[in-house]
C-alpha positions as CSV (number, residue, x, y, z in Angstrom):
1,M,-18.3,-33.3,82.1
2,K,-14.7,-33.9,82.8
3,A,-12.0,-31.2,82.6
4,G,-10.4,-32.7,79.5
5,Q,-13.8,-32.8,77.7
6,L,-14.5,-29.2,78.7
7,R,-11.2,-28.0,77.2
8,I,-11.9,-29.8,73.9
9,V,-15.4,-28.3,73.8
10,F,-13.9,-24.8,74.5
11,F,-11.4,-25.2,71.7
12,L,-14.0,-26.4,69.2
13,L,-16.4,-23.6,70.0
14,V,-13.7,-21.0,69.6
15,F,-12.3,-22.5,66.4
16,S,-15.8,-22.9,64.9
17,A,-16.5,-19.2,65.5
18,A,-13.5,-18.3,63.4
19,V,-14.5,-20.6,60.6
20,Q,-17.9,-19.1,60.3
21,A,-16.3,-15.7,59.7
22,Q,-13.5,-15.5,57.1
23,E,-10.7,-17.7,58.5
24,P,-7.5,-15.7,58.6
25,C,-5.3,-18.8,57.9
26,A,-6.2,-22.2,56.5
27,T,-2.8,-23.7,56.6
28,H,-3.7,-26.1,59.5
29,L,-6.8,-27.3,57.7
30,Y,-4.9,-27.6,54.4
31,S,-1.9,-29.6,55.8
32,R,-4.2,-31.8,57.9
33,A,-6.1,-32.8,54.8
34,K,-2.8,-33.6,53.0
35,L,-1.5,-35.7,55.9
36,Q,-4.8,-37.6,56.1
37,T,-5.3,-38.3,52.4
38,D,-1.8,-38.6,50.9
39,A,0.5,-41.2,52.3
40,G,3.5,-39.9,50.3
41,Q,2.9,-36.3,51.5
42,R,2.5,-37.5,55.1
43,L,5.9,-39.3,54.9
44,A,7.7,-36.4,53.3
45,I,6.3,-33.7,55.7
46,N,7.0,-35.9,58.7
47,R,10.6,-36.4,57.5
48,A,11.0,-32.7,57.1
49,E,9.6,-32.1,60.6
50,E,11.9,-34.7,62.1
51,F,14.9,-33.1,60.3
52,I,13.9,-29.6,61.7
53,R,13.6,-31.0,65.2
54,Q,17.0,-32.7,65.0
55,V,18.7,-29.4,63.9
56,Q,16.8,-27.5,66.7
57,A,18.3,-30.0,69.2
58,A,21.8,-29.4,67.9
59,P,21.8,-25.7,66.7
60,G,25.6,-25.7,66.2
61,T,25.0,-27.7,63.0
62,N,22.8,-24.9,61.6
63,R,25.3,-22.0,61.2
64,L,24.9,-20.5,57.7
65,E,27.5,-18.2,56.2
66,N,27.0,-14.5,55.3
67,G,24.4,-13.9,58.1
68,I,21.3,-13.1,56.0
69,I,19.1,-15.6,54.2
70,K,17.7,-14.0,51.0
71,I,14.8,-15.7,49.4
72,P,13.9,-15.1,45.7
73,V,10.1,-14.5,45.4
74,V,7.7,-14.6,42.4
75,F,4.1,-13.4,42.6
76,H,1.5,-15.1,40.4
77,N,-1.6,-12.8,40.2
78,L,-4.6,-14.6,38.8
79,Y,-7.4,-12.2,37.8
80,H,-10.8,-12.5,36.3
81,T,-11.7,-8.9,36.1
82,A,-9.4,-5.9,35.7
83,D,-9.9,-4.8,39.4
84,Q,-8.4,-8.1,40.5
85,K,-5.0,-7.2,38.9
86,I,-2.6,-6.2,41.7
87,T,-0.2,-3.3,41.2
88,D,3.6,-3.3,41.5
89,A,3.1,-1.0,44.5
90,Q,1.0,-3.6,46.3
91,V,3.6,-6.2,45.7
92,Y,6.4,-4.0,47.0
93,A,4.3,-3.2,50.1
94,Q,3.8,-6.9,50.9
95,L,7.5,-7.5,50.6
96,D,8.3,-4.5,52.7
97,M,5.9,-5.8,55.3
98,L,7.6,-9.2,55.3
99,N,11.1,-7.8,55.6
100,R,10.3,-5.4,58.4
101,A,8.7,-8.2,60.4
102,F,11.4,-10.8,59.8
103,R,14.2,-8.3,60.5
104,R,12.4,-6.8,63.5
105,R,12.4,-3.3,62.1
106,N,8.8,-2.3,62.7
107,A,8.2,0.7,64.8
108,D,5.7,-1.2,67.0
109,T,8.4,-3.5,68.4
110,V,8.5,-1.1,71.3
111,N,5.1,-2.5,72.2
112,T,6.5,-6.0,72.9
113,P,5.9,-6.6,76.6
114,A,9.0,-6.3,78.7
115,V,8.8,-9.9,79.8
116,F,9.0,-11.1,76.2
117,R,11.4,-8.5,74.8
118,P,14.5,-10.6,75.5
119,L,13.0,-13.4,73.5
120,A,12.2,-11.3,70.4
121,A,14.5,-12.0,67.4
122,D,15.8,-10.4,64.2
123,C,15.2,-13.6,62.1
124,M,17.8,-12.4,59.5
125,I,15.6,-13.7,56.7
126,E,14.7,-11.4,53.8
127,F,12.4,-11.8,50.8
128,H,13.2,-10.2,47.4
129,L,11.5,-10.2,44.0
130,A,13.3,-12.5,41.6
131,T,15.6,-10.8,39.0
132,S,16.2,-14.0,37.0
133,D,13.6,-16.5,36.0
134,P,14.3,-20.3,35.9
135,G,15.8,-19.8,32.4
136,R,18.1,-17.0,33.7
137,R,16.0,-14.5,31.7
138,Y,15.2,-11.0,33.1
139,T,12.1,-10.8,35.3
140,N,10.6,-8.4,37.7
141,G,9.2,-11.3,39.7
142,I,5.5,-10.5,39.0
143,I,3.3,-12.6,36.8
144,R,-0.3,-11.4,36.0
145,K,-2.6,-13.9,34.2
146,Y,-6.2,-13.8,33.2
147,S,-8.3,-16.8,34.3
148,P,-12.0,-17.6,33.7
149,V,-12.2,-18.9,37.3
150,L,-14.5,-16.5,39.3
151,K,-13.4,-17.8,42.8
152,W,-10.7,-20.2,43.9
153,T,-10.9,-22.6,46.7
154,M,-8.2,-24.4,48.9
155,D,-7.7,-27.1,46.3
156,D,-4.4,-25.9,44.7
157,R,-5.9,-25.5,41.2
158,M,-4.5,-21.9,41.1
159,K,-1.0,-23.5,41.0
160,K,-1.6,-25.3,37.7
161,S,-1.8,-23.8,34.2
162,A,-3.8,-26.8,33.1
163,E,-6.5,-25.6,35.5
164,T,-6.2,-22.1,34.2
165,G,-4.0,-21.2,37.1
166,S,-0.2,-20.5,36.9
167,D,2.5,-23.1,37.2
168,A,5.1,-22.6,39.9
169,W,8.6,-21.6,39.2
170,D,11.0,-24.2,40.5
171,P,10.0,-24.2,44.2
172,S,13.5,-25.5,45.2
173,K,14.8,-22.1,44.0
174,Y,11.9,-19.7,44.5
175,L,9.1,-18.9,46.9
176,N,6.0,-18.9,44.8
177,I,3.1,-16.7,46.1
178,W,-0.2,-16.9,44.3
179,V,-2.7,-14.0,44.7
180,C,-6.2,-14.6,43.6
181,N,-9.9,-14.3,44.6
182,L,-9.7,-16.9,47.3
183,E,-13.0,-18.1,48.7
184,K,-13.5,-18.2,52.5
185,F,-9.9,-17.9,53.6
186,A,-7.4,-15.1,53.7
187,G,-4.5,-17.4,52.9
188,Y,-2.8,-20.7,53.3
189,S,0.7,-22.2,52.9
190,T,2.4,-25.5,52.3
191,L,4.8,-26.8,54.9
192,P,8.4,-27.8,54.5
193,G,8.5,-31.2,52.8
194,S,5.3,-30.7,50.8
195,D,4.8,-31.7,47.1
196,V,7.3,-29.4,45.3
197,S,4.8,-28.8,42.4
198,L,2.4,-27.2,44.9
199,D,4.9,-25.6,47.3
200,G,4.3,-21.9,48.2
201,I,1.8,-19.5,49.7
202,V,-1.7,-18.6,48.5
203,L,-3.2,-15.2,49.4
204,G,-6.7,-13.9,48.8
205,L,-7.1,-10.5,47.3
206,G,-8.3,-9.1,50.6
207,A,-5.1,-10.2,52.3
208,L,-3.3,-7.4,50.5
209,N,-5.1,-4.8,52.6
210,P,-2.2,-2.8,54.2
211,S,-3.8,-3.3,57.7
212,Y,-3.5,-7.1,57.4
213,E,-0.4,-9.2,58.0
214,T,-1.5,-12.4,56.4
215,I,1.7,-12.7,54.3
216,I,3.9,-12.6,57.4
217,H,1.9,-15.3,59.1
218,E,1.8,-17.6,56.0
219,A,5.6,-17.1,55.4
220,G,6.1,-18.3,58.9
221,H,4.2,-21.5,58.1
222,W,6.1,-21.9,54.8
223,L,9.3,-21.8,56.9
224,G,8.1,-24.4,59.3
225,L,6.4,-22.5,62.1
226,K,3.1,-23.7,63.6
227,H,0.4,-21.7,65.2
228,I,1.4,-20.5,68.6
229,W,-1.2,-22.7,70.3
230,G,0.0,-25.8,68.5
231,D,-3.4,-26.2,66.7
232,E,-4.9,-27.9,69.7
233,Y,-5.9,-27.0,73.3
234,C,-2.6,-26.1,75.1
235,G,-0.8,-27.7,72.1
236,D,2.9,-27.8,71.2
237,D,4.2,-25.5,68.4
238,G,7.7,-27.2,68.5
239,V,9.4,-24.1,69.9
240,S,10.7,-23.9,73.5
241,D,10.5,-20.2,74.2
242,T,6.8,-19.7,73.2
243,P,4.6,-20.4,76.2
244,K,1.7,-22.8,75.8
245,Q,-1.7,-21.2,75.4
246,A,-5.2,-22.5,75.1
247,A,-6.2,-21.4,71.6
248,Y,-5.8,-18.5,69.2
249,T,-6.3,-14.9,70.3
250,P,-9.1,-12.8,68.6
251,G,-9.0,-9.1,68.6
252,C,-6.3,-7.0,70.3
253,P,-5.9,-7.7,74.1
254,T,-4.5,-5.1,76.4
255,T,-3.9,-7.2,79.5
256,V,-2.1,-10.3,80.4
257,R,-4.0,-13.5,79.4
258,V,-3.1,-16.5,81.5
259,T,-4.0,-20.0,80.1
260,C,-2.5,-23.4,80.3
261,G,-0.6,-22.5,83.5
262,N,1.6,-20.0,81.7
263,G,1.5,-17.3,84.3
264,P,2.6,-14.8,85.2
265,A,3.7,-13.7,81.7
266,G,0.7,-15.3,80.1
267,D,-0.1,-15.9,76.4
268,M,2.4,-14.5,73.8
269,Y,-0.6,-13.2,71.7
270,M,1.6,-10.5,70.1
271,N,3.5,-13.3,68.2
272,Y,3.0,-13.3,64.4
273,M,1.9,-16.9,64.5
274,D,-1.2,-16.1,66.6
275,F,-4.5,-14.8,65.1
276,T,-4.3,-11.5,67.0
277,A,-5.2,-8.4,65.1
278,A,-2.3,-7.1,63.0
279,A,-2.0,-3.9,65.0
280,C,-1.0,-6.0,68.1
281,T,1.5,-8.5,66.6
282,N,5.1,-7.6,66.7
283,L,7.5,-10.5,67.2
284,F,9.1,-13.8,66.3
285,T,11.1,-15.4,69.0
286,H,14.7,-16.7,69.0
287,G,13.3,-20.3,69.1
288,Q,11.1,-19.6,66.1
289,K,14.1,-18.2,64.3
290,Q,16.1,-21.3,65.1
291,R,13.3,-23.5,63.8
292,M,13.0,-21.5,60.5
293,W,16.7,-21.6,60.0
294,A,16.8,-25.3,60.6
295,S,15.0,-25.8,57.2
296,F,18.0,-24.2,55.5
297,A,20.6,-26.5,57.0
298,F,22.4,-28.9,54.7
299,G,20.0,-31.6,53.7
300,G,17.0,-29.6,54.9
301,P,13.8,-29.0,52.9
302,R,14.7,-25.3,52.2
303,H,18.5,-25.7,51.7
304,S,18.4,-25.5,47.9
305,L,17.1,-21.9,48.1
306,L,20.5,-20.9,49.3
307,E,21.9,-22.1,45.9
308,S,19.2,-20.3,43.8
309,A,20.2,-18.0,41.0
310,G,16.9,-16.2,41.3
311,L,18.5,-13.0,42.7
312,D,21.5,-13.1,40.4
313,K,22.0,-10.9,37.3
314,P,20.1,-12.4,34.4
315,L,22.1,-14.0,31.7
316,I,19.5,-13.1,29.0
317,Q,18.6,-9.4,29.0
318,E,15.3,-9.5,27.3
319,S,12.2,-7.4,28.1
320,Q,9.7,-8.8,30.5
321,P,6.7,-10.2,28.5
322,L,3.8,-7.8,28.6
323,D,0.9,-8.7,30.9
324,E,-2.0,-10.4,29.2
325,G,-4.7,-7.9,28.3
326,E,-8.2,-8.2,29.7
327,P,-10.6,-10.2,27.4
328,R,-13.2,-8.3,25.5
329,W,-15.7,-10.9,26.6
330,L,-15.7,-13.6,29.3
331,E,-18.1,-16.2,27.9
332,I,-17.7,-18.9,25.2
333,R,-18.6,-17.4,21.8
334,I,-20.1,-19.3,18.9
335,F,-20.1,-18.0,15.3
336,P,-21.6,-17.6,12.7
337,N,-25.1,-17.8,14.2
338,P,-27.3,-18.6,12.2
339,V,-25.0,-21.1,10.5
340,N,-25.1,-23.1,7.3
341,S,-22.4,-25.8,7.7
342,I,-19.5,-25.0,10.1
343,L,-20.2,-23.6,13.5
344,Y,-17.1,-22.3,15.4
345,L,-16.8,-22.5,19.2
346,D,-14.3,-20.1,20.7
347,F,-12.8,-21.2,24.0
348,S,-9.9,-18.8,23.9
349,Y,-10.5,-17.5,27.5
350,D,-11.5,-20.8,29.1
351,A,-9.3,-23.7,28.0
352,R,-10.9,-26.0,30.7
353,W,-13.4,-27.1,28.0
354,I,-10.7,-28.6,25.8
355,G,-11.0,-32.4,26.1
356,K,-14.6,-32.3,27.3
357,R,-17.5,-33.7,25.3
358,I,-20.0,-31.2,23.9
359,Y,-23.6,-32.3,22.9
360,V,-26.0,-31.0,20.3
361,T,-29.7,-31.4,21.2
362,N,-32.9,-30.3,19.6
363,V,-35.7,-28.2,21.2
364,S,-37.2,-31.4,22.6
365,G,-34.0,-32.2,24.5
366,Q,-33.1,-35.2,22.3
367,Q,-29.4,-35.7,21.7
368,I,-28.5,-35.4,18.0
369,T,-24.7,-35.7,18.1
370,S,-21.7,-35.1,20.3
371,E,-18.0,-34.7,20.0
372,V,-14.9,-33.9,22.1
373,V,-13.6,-30.3,22.0
374,T,-10.0,-30.5,20.6
375,S,-8.8,-26.9,20.5
376,K,-9.5,-23.3,21.6
377,I,-11.2,-22.6,18.3
378,H,-13.3,-25.8,17.7
379,S,-15.1,-26.4,14.4
380,L,-18.4,-28.3,14.5
381,N,-19.9,-29.6,11.3
382,V,-23.7,-29.1,11.4
383,D,-24.2,-29.4,7.6
384,K,-26.3,-32.5,8.0
385,L,-28.7,-31.0,10.6
386,R,-32.2,-30.1,9.5
387,P,-33.0,-26.3,9.6
388,G,-34.2,-25.2,13.0
389,I,-33.1,-24.3,16.6
390,Y,-30.5,-26.4,18.4
391,F,-28.6,-26.3,21.7
392,L,-25.0,-26.9,22.7
393,A,-24.5,-28.4,26.1
394,A,-21.5,-29.5,28.1
395,N,-20.1,-29.9,31.7
396,N,-16.5,-29.6,32.9
397,D,-14.6,-30.9,35.9
398,Q,-15.2,-27.8,38.0
399,G,-19.0,-28.3,38.0
400,L,-19.7,-25.6,35.4
401,S,-22.2,-26.2,32.7
402,M,-22.6,-24.6,29.3
403,R,-25.8,-24.3,27.3
404,M,-26.0,-22.1,24.1
405,K,-28.5,-21.8,21.3
406,F,-27.8,-21.7,17.6
407,V,-29.9,-21.6,14.5
408,K,-29.3,-24.0,11.5
409,L,-30.3,-22.5,8.2
């Protein structure tokens, strides 16, 4: 087997091992799917990438005033059970983690190897909870919303109220972060230039563990950074001061790791854009800072955030709406049962059934009638049915099925 083939096999074996466990970051898989299946997204993301590269090549055009970039953030917490509701303290801890990393204020910066210490940067980017919503009303920057969805996947449904998720606040003015029971992955992010209606970061509930730094890694992606290994064997991450390396770094190395001819310094596995254990990551580089700042240059994909009123004093001082209470029950309810003439179907906690066709069958499985669900409380006239046992059946777009029994008097 040729050397090039060996390198590819090595990378695939390493990458496959990570996928079998919980993948710490799905951004590469997510963005690759978008680039392959959506021509419009491919063009927009490639344009954003080209803009960033041009600004990197001429950094003098990327000088922003006031020194610090402050980004308004809104958290959307989608929960199915009460224990999935995140606390204010958890949100504050995530933001504190972000700001300490991006301002290089963590105590563990002393662990940056001496050879890489001159490259480590205060990125001068901060993240703050929004104080004004898109209508300039008061907000605390945290939205909690019940959803009937048990587990979410990397399909962006959590970003849409029509899919029982939560619609983004104007992504040109806010960083939207969705926190939900995400299946398989710790988190993923859109890239600069992505569909604005989907723009933001998604975190699994487990990513809020204080010992994880998923939010730092995903914020790096959201600001245009790639994985340190360039998502291929000895790949290019678009940053000049991060050495090439073979692949991601598992665990927490204690010695120099030389790959891709990057000796004597070796891999920069302590970089936040590697997969190294959180206890051993402690830097962004000046080159990465320059790349992130390039997104904010005039005409860039993140420039409009500099004009956001999300951190301004609200114009309307009204109380933040109360969080939705947990439902008393989680399933579709029908009443009265037994029924004489009108059977009511209550879809209050699962609006996904609205617009779907529901069928009435007898005990032999024969279809008697059907109609489309038109509201959260749908009335079904069964007056003409003969007395006996019947079943309601339906399927929705998420592959869920419903089958409920009722008795006609």
